[in-house]
C-alpha positions in Angstrom: -8.9 9.8 -20.9 -5.2 9.1 -20.6 -2.8 11.6 -22.1 0.4 10.3 -23.6 3.5 11.2 -21.7 1.5 12.4 -18.7 1.2 10.9 -15.3 -2.4 9.8 -14.5 -3.6 10.5 -11.0 -5.2 7.6 -9.2 -7.2 9.8 -6.8 -6.9 8.6 -3.2 -6.3 4.9 -3.8 -5.3 3.5 -0.5 -4.5 0.1 1.1 -4.2 -0.7 4.8 -1.3 -3.0 5.5 -0.9 -4.7 8.9 2.5 -6.3 9.5 2.5 -9.2 12.0 6.2 -10.1 11.7 9.3 -9.0 9.9 12.6 -10.6 10.0 15.6 -10.4 7.6 13.4 -8.8 4.9 10.7 -11.4 5.2 7.3 -10.0 6.1 4.0 -11.6 7.2 0.8 -9.7 7.5 -2.3 -8.8 5.7 -3.8 -6.2 3.3 -7.2 -4.5 3.3 -8.4 -2.5 0.4 -11.9 -1.4 -0.9 -11.7 -3.8 -3.8 -11.2 -6.8 -1.4 -14.8 -6.2 -0.1 -13.8 -5.8 3.6 -11.7 -9.0 3.7 -8.1 -9.0 4.9 -5.8 -10.9 2.5 -2.8 -12.7 4.0 0.7 -11.7 2.6 4.0 -13.4 3.1 6.5 -11.0 1.5 7.1 -7.5 0.4 7.1 -8.8 -3.2 3.7 -10.3 -2.7 2.5 -6.9 -1.3 3.7 -5.0 -4.3 2.2 -7.4 -6.8 -1.1 -7.4 -5.0 -1.2 -3.6 -4.9 -0.4 -3.4 -8.6 -3.2 -5.9 -9.4 -5.6 -3.8 -7.3 -4.6 -0.6 -9.2 -5.2 -2.4 -12.5 -8.7 -3.3 -11.3 -9.5 0.3 -10.5 -9.0 1.6 -14.1 -7.4 4.9 -13.0 -8.4 7.7 -13.2 -12.1 6.8 -12.3 -13.6 8.3 -9.2 -12.0 7.2 -5.9 -13.1 4.3 -3.8 -13.9 4.8 -0.1 -11.1 4.7 2.4 -10.4 1.5 4.4 -11.2 1.7 8.1 -8.7 0.1 10.5 -9.7 -3.2 11.9 -10.3 -3.1 15.6 -9.2 -6.7 16.3 -6.7 -7.3 19.1 -4.7 -9.7 17.0 -0.9 -9.8 16.9 0.6 -7.0 14.9 3.9 -5.2 14.6 2.9 -2.1 12.6 0.1 -0.6 10.5 0.7 1.3 7.3 -1.5 3.2 4.9 -0.1 3.1 1.4 -1.6 5.8 -0.8 -0.6 5.5 -4.4 -1.2 8.9 -5.9 0.2 8.5 -9.4 1.2 5.6 -11.5 2.9 5.6 -14.9 3.8 2.3 -16.4 5.5 0.5 -13.5 6.4 3.6 -11.5 4.4 4.7 -8.5 4.4 7.9 -6.5 2.6 8.2 -3.3 2.7 8.4 0.5 3.4 5.8 3.2 1.7 6.6 6.5 3.0 4.8 9.5 -0.1 4.9 11.7 1.5 3.6 14.9 3.9 6.6 15.0 1.7 9.1 13.2 4.5 9.7 10.6 4.4 9.8 6.8 6.9 9.7 4.0 6.6 10.3 0.3 7.9 7.7 -2.1 8.8 8.2 -5.8 9.1 4.5 -6.8 8.2 1.1 -5.7 11.8 0.5 -4.7 11.7 3.5 -2.5 8.5 2.3 -0.9 10.1 -1.1 -0.1 13.2 0.7 1.3 11.0 2.8 3.6 9.1 -0.2 4.9 12.4 -2.1 5.5 13.9 0.9 7.3 11.0 1.2 9.6 10.6 -2.5 10.4 14.2 -3.5 10.4 15.1 -1.3 13.4 
């Protein structure tokens, strides 16, 4: 039951994002998520990533029980970075969550989608 004016927790919703290239704000890679039934979906921009994650959250009908976590793929394919994006709360079009940079074992909290994009750009743009 959703309470008006309250943030609704999305349990431990999580996507695994593998970035294969990043240049001048353009990103290539793929996304894995429990709703994608073990398949990796190719992405070609940060905007496409955000729209896909938002659509996946819509499918989950928060705050139902959480889906299982996504296991990292063990392929030796070309990659630049792996991120776990955990969206903990969502209200309207605002997300709050955690970005885990798996390669460096670092994490950062984000309070909006814009802040998530800025974090990814800061990490990959170096």
